N, C-alpha and C positions, 0 to 999 in steps of 0.2 A: 635423578636428573632434575635440574632446576626448572622452576615454573616457567621462566622465560623461554627455556628450550622447548618445553611442551607447547607453549603458545606458538612459537616459530614453526615447530613441526606441523601444527594444524594448519597454519597459513600456507606452508609449502605444499601440503597435500591437496589444497584447493586449486593449484595452478600447474600448468604444464611446464616441463623443463625449460623450454625455449623462452617463456615469459619470465620465469624466475631469473634466468641468466641475463635477460635484457632489461629487467626492471630498473636497476640502479642507473643505467645510462640514459633513461628516458627523461631528458631535461625539458623538451618542448613537445607539444602536441599540436597537430597530429604528427605521428612518426610512422614510418613504413620500414619494415624489416624484410629484406629479400633473402629467401632460403631456397635450397635445393633438397629434394628428398623424394621418398616414396610415400604415397598417401593411401590409407585404408578408410573407406566409408563403410561403417558397419551399421546396418539397420536391423532393429529387433522387431519381430512381429509378435503380437499377442499381449503386449504390455498393457495397452488400454483396456482390453477385455479382461485381463487378469485383475487390474485395479478395480474395475466395476464389479467383478464377481466377489472380490474380497469385501467390498462394501455391502453388496446384496446378501451375502451369506453371513454377515455380522462377524467377520473375523476382525481381530484387533489390528491396530496400526502396527504393533510390534511384529505380528506375523507377516504383514505386508512388507515392512522394512527389512526383515530378515530374508524374505524371499528375493527382494530386489537386490540386496547386498550380496547374497549368496551367488546369484546369477551374474550380476555385473562384476562382482569381485572376482569370480572365476575367469570371466573373459579378460578382465584387466590384468589378472595375474599372468595369464599366458602372454598378453601383449608386453607387459613390463619385462618378463623373463626373456622375451625375444628382442628387447632393446627398443621397443616402440614408446612413443610419447603421446599420451592422450591430449590432443590439442583442445577439442571442444566436445561437450555433452549437449545434446539437443533432445532431451526427454528420452525418446526411445531410439536414439541414434548417436553414434560417436564418430569423430574424425581423428584419426591416428596418423602420426608421422614418424618415419625413420629417416634420420639425418643422413644425407649423402652429398657431401661437398664436391665429389668428383665422379667421373663416369664409372671408375672401378668400384667406388663405394656404392654407387647406385645399383650395380649388379648384385653386390652382396646384400644390399637392403631389400631388393625385390625378392631374393631368395628367402630371406628372413620373413618377409611379409607373407609370401605364399605358404611357407611351412606353418607359420603362425595361424593363417586363415584355415588351413586344413585341420589343425589341432582344435581350433574353435568350433569348426563344423562337427568334428568327431564327438566332442563332449557337450556342446551347448545347443545344438540343433535338436528339436523335439524334447526340450527340457520339461519334465513334469512339474506341476505346481500343486499345492494343496487344494486348489479350487477347481481342478480339472481342466484348466487352460494350459495348452502346451506352448512354450516359448520357442521361437525359431530365429534364425539369423540369415541375412543375405549380405554379401560382401562385394564391394567394388574396389579395385586397385588401380592406381595411376602413378606416374612419375613425372618430375619436372619442377618448374619454378613455383614457389608458394610465397605469397606476400602476406605478412601479418601487419595489419593496420591498427595502430593504437590511437584511440580518441578518448576524450574526457576532460577532466579538470585536475587540479592539484589533489583534491580530496577523493575523487571517484574516477576510475578508469575502466575502459572496456577494450577488448581486442577482437578482431575478426579475421578470418582466413579468406583469401581470394587468389586469383591467378589461374594460369592455364591448367596446372595440375588439379586444382580444385574443380574447375569446369569439367575436366576429363573424368575425374572420379565420380562426379555427380551424374554425368552421362552414362558411365559404366553401370552405376547402381540402377539406372532405369531399365537395363537389360536383365536385372536380377530377378529371380524368384526365390522363395524360401529354400534355403539349403544349397544355394549356388554361389560360386566365386567367379566374378567376371573381371577380366583384365582389359583396361583401356589400351589402345594401340601403343601409347607411350610406355606402358608397363611391359607389354609383350615384347617390345623391341629390345628390352634389357635382359630378357630371360636367357640364361645360358643352357647348354646341354638340352636342347629341345626334344631330343629323342627320349629323354627320361621323363617327359611330362605329356600326359594324354589330354588332349583338348578338343573342343568343338568350335569351329569358326562361325561367328555370328556376323551380323550386318556391320558395315562401316569399320571393319578391322577389329571389332571386339572379340574377345576369346573367353570361352567358358572352360574353366579348369575341371577336368573329370577325375584325373588321378595323377599321382606322381610316384616314381620309384623311391624306395626307402633310401637309396644311396644317391638320389638326385642332388647334384650341385654340392656334394660334400667338399669338393676342392675350394669352392667359394667360401664356405663357412670356416675352413681352416686358415683363411687369410686374416681372420679376426685378430684383434689385439689380444694381449694376455688376458687371463681370467679376470672376471669383473672386479673381484675384490682388490686387484692390483692396479686397476686402471686410473681411478681418480681419488683424490683425498676425500674423506668424509668429514662431516661436521655435525654438531648438535648431538653428541653422544652416539655417533656411529650411524645416525639416521641420514638418508634412507638405506635400506638394505638391497632393494631391487632397483631403485632409481639411482643411477650413478651421477650424482650432482656434487659439485664443489660449492658448498654453502659458506665458505670462509668469509667471503666479502658480501654476503647477502644480509640485508638488514630488514627488520620487520616493517619499518616505516616505508620502505620501498614497495612492499607487497600488499600492505593494508588497503591502498586505494582500489585494488582489483577484487577485493573480497566483498561478498554480499553483506549488507548491513545486519540482517538477523544472525549471520555467522559471527561477525565481529562482536556483537553483543554477548554471545555465549563465550567466545574466546576471552573477552575482557572480564567476564564473570567467573572464569575458570570452571565452566560447566561443560559436561560432555555433549557432543553433537546430537546424541539421541534425544535430548530435550527439544530439538527442533522438529522431530518427525511427528507429523499429525495429519489427520484428514481435516481440512480447514476450508471454510467458505471463503472463496477468493474470486475476484473479478479479473479475468484474463484478457489482456489487450494485445493482439498481434498487429503490427504495423508493417506493411510491405511497401517498398519504394522502388519505382522504376527510375533509375538514374541515367542521365545523359552521359555516355562514356567519353564525350568530347572534353570533359573537364577533369582536372586533377582529382583522382579518386579519394586520396587522403583528405584533401581540403573539403571536398564535397561531403564526405562522411562526418567530418568534424562539424561542419556547418549544420548538417541535419541533426547530429547529436545535441548541439547547443540548443537548438529550438525545441527538440523533444524533451531534453532534460529540464529546461526552464518550465515547461508546462507540467511535467511529471512531478517535480519538486513542489510546485505551486499547489497541485491537487493532491499531494501527499501519497503518491504512488512510488514504485521502485522500478527502475530499469534493471531487468534481470540479465539479458543477453542481447548481443547482436549476432545474427546468423547471416553468413554469405555463402556457405557451402551447400545450401539447399534453398530453393524458392527465391533466389535473388537476394536482395538486401532486406532483411527483416529485423525489427526490434520486438522483443518480448517485454511487456510492461505488466506489472502485477499490482493490484490494489487489495489490501487486507492482510498483508504478511505480518508476522509478529512485530510489534513496535510501530506498525503503520495502520492499525485497524481503526476505523472511525465509522460513525453511523451513516454518513452520506456517501460512502465510498463507491457504491454502484452508480449513483447519479454523477459523482465526480469523475468516474472513469469515462463516462460518455461525454461529459463536458470537456474533459481533458483531451479526449480523442478528437473531438470536433475542433478544438483550438489548434491541436497539432496538425490536423488536416489542412486547416486554413493557412497557418504560418509556413508549413513546409511546402505546400503547393505554390507559394509565392516565390520559391527559390528557382532560379533559372536552371539549376542542375537537376531539378526533379521534374519528371514528365507526368507521373501519376502516383497518387497515394491511395492505398486500399487498407481498410481497417476492419478487423473482426473482433467482436467483444462478446464474451460469455461469462456467466456467473454460476457458481455451484461448488460443491465439495470436490477438492482435488487433494492428492497426496503432496504435502510439502515436506521436504526434508533433505538430509545429506545422504546420498547414495553412492556406492562404488566400492573401491578397494581401500583398505586401511591407509595405504600410501598415496592414493590418488582418487579423490572423490570430489563431488560438487553439490552445492545446494540447488535443488531443482524442483519443478512441479510436474506431476504426471497425472493424467486422468482424461476421461472422455471430454471434459469441458476444455481442456488445453488443446486437444486435437481438433475439437469443433471450432474453436476460435481461429486456428490456422486454416481450416477448411473454408470458413466464411471469408477470411481475408483473400484467399485465392479464387474462390468461386463467384465473388461479387466485386470485380475490379472497379476501382474508382469510387467505391461506396464505403460508408461507415455503417456496417451491418451489425446486428446484435440478435441474440436469441430471446425467447419469450421471457425467461427468468430475469434477464437483465432489464428488459423493458418494464416488467412488473415491479421489480424491487428497486428501480431507480426513483420511483415516486415523482417522476417528471410528467408534465402535461401530455395528454394523448396527442395533441397537435404536433408534438415534436417527432412523431413516428409515422412512417409510411410503410405499408406492407410491401414486401419484395416478392417476386415470383419464386415459386418452389423450384429448387434445384436439387438433384440427387447428390448428397454429400458422401464421399467415400467413407465406408465404415460406420455410417450413421443410419440406422434403420428408421428412426422417427425423430428427427431433429426439432419438430414442431414449427410454429410460425416464425419466420425471419423478418425483421424490420430494418428499415434504414432510419438512422437518427439524424435529424437536421436541427441544429442548434438555433438557427435564426427564424424558425417557424413561429415562435411566440414572442411577443414583446415582453420586456421586463416589467413586472409589477412591483413598484417600490412601496406600496402601502403596507401598513401593519394590519393583519387580519382583524376584523371586528369580532367581538366576543358575544356569544349567545347567552352566556351565564355569568353570574357574579364571580369575582376572584375568590378562590378558596385559599385560606391560610395566609401566611406572610403578613399578618396584621402589623407587627412592629415595623417591619421593613416598609410597608406601604404608608404608614403614618409618617415615617421619615421622609418619604418622597413627597407626600402632601405638604409637609412643613416646608420643604425646599421650594415647592411651587408657590406657596403663599409668600415666601420671601421675595421671589422673583416678581410676582405680580404687584407687591406693595413697595418694591424698592424705589428709592429716589436716586437722583443723580449722584448723591454723595455717599451712597451705601453700596459696598461691594458684596453682592450676593454670590452664592455658589454658581459657577459657570457650567459645571459638568456633574451629572449624576450617572455613575457607572453601575450597571446591574450585572453581577457576575454569578457564575454557577456552572455545574456540570451540564452536559447536553441533556435536554429533556426535562429539566427541573421546573420550567415555566417562565423563562426569561421573556419570551415573546408575549406571553399572556400578561405578565407584570407590566411590560411596556405599554400594552394596550390599555390597561387600567389607568396608568399614569396619563396617557393621551386623553382618555375619556374624562378624567378629572380636570385636565387642562382646558378641554372644550367647555366644561361647566364654568370655568373661570374666564371664559371668553378669550382665551389665548389663541394666537395664530399658530397653526400647526404645519410643519413641513416634515415629511418622512422619507427615509431612504433605507433600502435593504441591499447593500453591496453583496456580491457573490464572490466565490473564491477566484473567479476569473478577473474580478476587479483589481486584485492586488498587483497585477502586472500592467495595468492600464493607467498611466499618469492622470491625476486629477479627476478620476471617474466620480468619486463621491462629491468633491467640491463643486464640480461642474453641475451635477444634478441638483445640488442644493441651491446654487445660484439660479438655475432655470426655474426651480420651484418658487423661490422668494420673489423673482421678477415675473412670475406667472407666464413663463415661456415654455414650460415643459410640453404642452400640447401643440406647440407651434414649431414644426421642424424646419420650415423654410428660413434660410439666413436673411433673405430680403425682408420678410415679414417681421422677423425679430429686430432687425435694424430700424424698421419703420416704427415699431412700438416703442423702442428705446428713445428714438428721436422725439416722438410725440410726448413722451413722459418727461424726458430730461433736457430736451432741446433748449438752448439758451441759458442753461444753468452751469455753474462751475463744475458740478459733478459730471456733466456730459463730456467735458474735456478729458476726463480720465477713463471713459468707458472703452476706449480702444485697447486698454489693458486686458479686457475680457475677450478679445477677438479669438484667441486660441481655445479658451474654455467654452465659448458659446458657438463657435464655428461661424463667426461673422467677420466682416471686413470694414469696420469703421475706420475712417482716416485718423491717423495719430495727430493730436494737437501738438503744436511746437513744444509745449511744456512737457509732454510725454516723450516726444521723439528725441529730445536732448538728454534724457535720463540715461545713466549708466545701468548695467544689468542689476547691480545691487539696489540702485535707486528705483528701478522698475518694480523690484520685488517688494520693497517697503511701501511704495505707492499702491500696489495691488493689495497688500495686506490692509492698509488704511481704507481702501475702497470697499473691501468686503464688509468691514464693520459699518461703513456708511450705508451700504445697501440694506443691511439688517435694520438699522435705525430708520432709514427713509421709508421702507415698506411698513414699518410699525405705525408711521404717522397716518397711514390711510385709515386704520381702524382704532388707533390710539390704545392698542393692547400690547401685552408682552408676547414674546415668541417662544414656542417650544419646538426644538428640532430633535426628532427621534430617529435614531439609527439602530436597526437591529443587525445582528451578525457583524458588529463593529470590528471584529478581528480581521475582517477582509478589507478594511479601508486601505487604500494604496498609500504609499509613503509620502507622496507629494501632497495628498489631501490632509494627512495628519499634520503636516507642517503648517497648514492654513486654518485648520478648524478653530484654533483658539482665537483667531482674528474675527471669526463670525460671532463668537460668544462675546457678550458684553452687557451693556445696560439693557435690562429687561429681556434678556435672551438666555435660555437654558438649553443645553444639550443633554439628552438622556440616551445613553449608549447601552445596548444589550451586548455584553462582551463574552464571547465563547473562548475556548482554549486557543491560544496562539499556536498556529500550525508549525510543524517542524520545518526548519529551513527558512523561516521568515527572514526577509532581508534585514541586514544589520542597519541599513540606512533608515528603515522604518522605525527603529527603536528610539532614536533621538526625539523625533517629533511626538511619537506616542508617549514616551516616558515623561516628557515635559508636561503633558496633559494629565496623565494618570497619577503623577507624583505631586501635582500642584496642590497647594493648600485650599484652592477654590474647587477642588474635585472631591465629591462625596462618593464613597464606595458602599454598595449594598450587596451583600452576599446571600444568595438563595441556596439553601442546603437541602431542599426537599420538603414536602408537606408532612405534618404530623399524622400519626396513624389514625387519629380521630376523623381525618378528612377522607378516609378510604371510601366509605359508603356514599357521601355526597359526590365525590369525584366519579364513582361508578354511575351514579344517577345522571350526572352531566354528560358523561361519555356516551351512555346508552339512550339519553333523552327520555328517561322514564322517571316515575315518581318513587319507585321502590325496586330494590334488588334482593335476591335471596341471600339469607345470612350465610349459607354455604359458600357462596362466591366471595363475600367479604372476608370470611375467615380464611379461605384458601389463599387469596392474594395477600392477605395480611401476614400469613405465615411464610409464603413464598418470597414476598418482597418486604420482609420485616424491616423495622427501623424507619428512617425517613423515606417518604414515598416519592419516587420519580414518576410524575404523571405520564411521561412518554412510555415508560416501561409498562405501566398499567394499561395504557391505550393499546399497546401491541398485544398484550395478553387477551384483552377483550375482543379485539379485531380477529384474533386467531380463533377464539371460541365461537364467535358469530360465523366466521367463514366455514368452520367445520360443523355448524349447526348444533353446537352443544348448548347454546343458549337460545331462548325464544322470547320474542317481544309480544306481549299480550296487549292488544289495543282495545279490548272490551272494557267497558266501564268508563267512568269519568276521566281517568288518567291512565296512560299506559304503564305497565310494569313488566319486569323481567322475571322469567322462570328458567330453571335448569331443564333442558329437554328430557323427555321421558326416557328412562333407562340409562341415563348418563351418570357416571361417577366422576365428578370433577377432581377427585383426589388422584386419578390416574392421568391427569393432564401432563403432557410433555411440554418442554420449553419450546416456544416457537423459534424458528430459525432467526427471525428478525430480532427478537429479544435476546437470544443467545449471542448474536453478533454485537448488540449494544453492550452486553456484560463483558464479552471478550475485549471489546474496545476499552471499557473501563479498566479492566485488569492490565491491558497493555499500556495504559497511560500511567499506571503506578510506577514509582521508581523501581529499578530492577530488583533490588533486595526485597522490597515489599511484595512485588509480584510473585517472586519465588516463594515467599512465606505464605501467601494466600493459597498457592497450589499445594504446598506441602501440608498446610493445616487442613485442607479439604478432606484428607483421608481419615482425620480423627472424628470422633463422634460429635454429639451435640455441643459439648463444652469441654474445655481443656485449660491447662495452666501454662505459664511461661516455660516451666521445666520440660514439658512434653515437646514443645516446639523446638527448644534448644537441643534436645536429644535427637530430634529428627533432622537437624541442620548442624551436624558435627563439624563441618568445615567453616562455619560462621561463628565468630566470637560472640560470647553471651551478650555483651553490651550492644553489639550490632543487632542481634535478635530483638532485644528490648527496644531499640530505636525503631525497628521495623514495626513492632507491635504498636508502639505509640503512634506512628504514622498511620497505621491501619485503623486505629480507634478514631483518630482525627478525621480520617476519610469516610468514616461511617461503615467500614467493612466489619470490624469487630466491635462488640460491646462488652464491657467489663461489669460483671454482676456477681456479688457474693464470693469474691476472690477467684472467679473463673472467667475465662474468655469464651465467647461464642460468636458465630457468624450472625449478623443481623438478618441476612437474607438466605433462606435455604436454597433458593434458585441460584444465587451467586455461588454458593458452596458447590452445588451440582455442576455448574458451568466450569468452575475452576478444576473440579475433579475430572471433568471430561477432557481437559487440556493435557492431563498426564497420560502418557502411553502406558500400556499394561506392564511393561518391564519396570517402569518407575513406580507404579502403584505397588507391585509385588515387593520391591525393595523397601518402600516406605512402610507398608503393612508389616513386613518382617521386623523392621527396626522398631516399630511401635509395639509389636508383640514382645520383643526382647525387653523393652523398657517396662512394660507392664509386669513381666515375670520378675525382673530385678526389683521393681518398686513394691510389688505386693506379695508375690509368691515367696520371694526371698525373705521378706519381713515375716511372713507367716511361719516359715520353717524355723527361724531363729526363736520366734515366740514359743513354738511347740517344744523346742529343745529346753528352753528355760522352764516351761511348765512341767515337763517330765523330770527335770532335775529336782 
């Protein structure tokens, strides 16, 4: 079978039949598809407890994945054989539909659904698992109209189910207990031969199915079409066998927008879906919306999606699903999935949720927004049947986020772990009253997050200690400062100094050192630290810099700002142009006739000239050069990028601390940014990490002591070998202090650090925060290099190119060499004496932890075969030669 067919098969398996058939015809969004049919709402009990027990009992992810797939696969096998279409997965619940375009077809469909439900109950209720948790099911059935609403964009699409049949099946499920089948009145009305079905009548017309005769409704089933294999043509090598789909006119590009990004990455890399199955630290965000039904539902949902998607992309999260068949309209958003892992994801999840709450609440179609946020290990992976499965997240933290969302209406609530790991100021959080959460024995303290509680601090933190390392880079920066300070009007000095490097290498600390040097040179300083939320707010950075230069930052009143500007510039030619700053400064100066007559293009040019004049004019007060320092410059909004170069000029230098550009950064931002970054007047300084000789002084600075034990220096030197990332070291030290493995002795003239009595640092486990940083680092690598790192992690201390090529048989040898070269450049591998090795033992451990047990076994077996062929085979030949 062709590779393209295999990829298409995988895409098809992630989507319901009805979406596959509709995908090609979806030209405009939103789109609403009206259907008739019978619905099954299947809710599984025990899933969360089982996942928790697998983790507590140290079972591997492989075992959990196998249990999930065995159970869900069995249920889905019965559903697919009965002609059902799995519309939606919701963690521990499924929504299934039988197509029924006519009343007669509806009768046949309800018979199929009831018989299927009975078979599921017989084989899947009280299902034993390896950890002692029994899984059970409860099923609700309804019939009637179903609406599938499609929302999204050209590149990413979602769908949700709604309508009377959905409301009916949701209501029926509320009457369910484990092991029961409940029919909504709409489903009971279709049941034929009622004498053959034993039921119990419940409230409001709901029916509990107790038993059915073996021959019940046989006449309905005989009305079916000819046998399955004759019904519809098949495509892609005969796939699928149970799902009867005509895939002749289905194209991959129509299906890809519906598929989760982590799945697409694996499909594109031609890797099995099992590589996605892992217990992973994730921040889970559940957003519940109370919509006004007086508006068009499709347009309302698209409008909500647009606002949520804008924020989620901006903060580097992923929208996983929309649910409307349970708990109203809810969005599930995830932070920390493969390919989207970053160090600030927990804080970003809260900031993103706050931004969503604000923007969505402003919509007239939305009455209330409730958000629940949790952080912790959850199962992430593809689960289900070989022919129908989905990428999902399962675990107590997922359930808890949903519980918070529903139990704290109108609030942005979060658990203690989210609050702690966000590293946001305590003033952002307010304690919420304790509420009993279903299925949660001890959820811990719950907090409300309020983004506006604390004003933004734009300053670059002052340093207590001297800058360590980076001597050549710092000398380059000092040389640039001297050129700026000594420049004359006919000398073009550099306008921008860009400090680049991986997260945590010390860009902020380097910026602070440059600022301190500028202060010694009597330069005027203006600082800014845009945040990820700044990227979507036009002119945020430019506006702040103007208020700093004009000394208006601490004056919020528009009237006072106008008065200060009039006192300073009144009667001058420059004053006539100040109305161009009205939008940026929030003032309302009258436009001079020379400004009022300008075209839009003319206003833009005049504003650009004005910005340069403001910088020069404010320099006249002190007769000194100006340094503008911007940390986290990757978050500068696109409009500010377009204006920054007009600030820079005579005796003015920008110093930018530049992190990695986020995924999905607006294309419009590139033009203004690239003009600056590629300018001959822009100097780039790359920070790769500190040399190993700096480990001991770094530890002394972090612990604020005069000396540290050699054992600690040696341990971290081996665990974090190669170039030192100060942030990683800080997290290790914080973890050791938190667990009281280190002690600070303040006796004597100077404090010093000791290892706590009875502690063996060699047994140190990788802190979750450091592990997250390293996973983020691996995720940022190109796909081929990331795979090579994980595979190489199973080898010993050192290895050669041939070993890695043998362990990657599907990758051409030259591609393996390219990946190795990239990993050496990235500081992951080091080449010594003809062999490769990991620079960091901790990074190797982290990469190894990302492999599931099944993958490890395969790789270890392949490595053992290589060793046998390479060494034992050679020895046997040599022995034969000797005996001859």
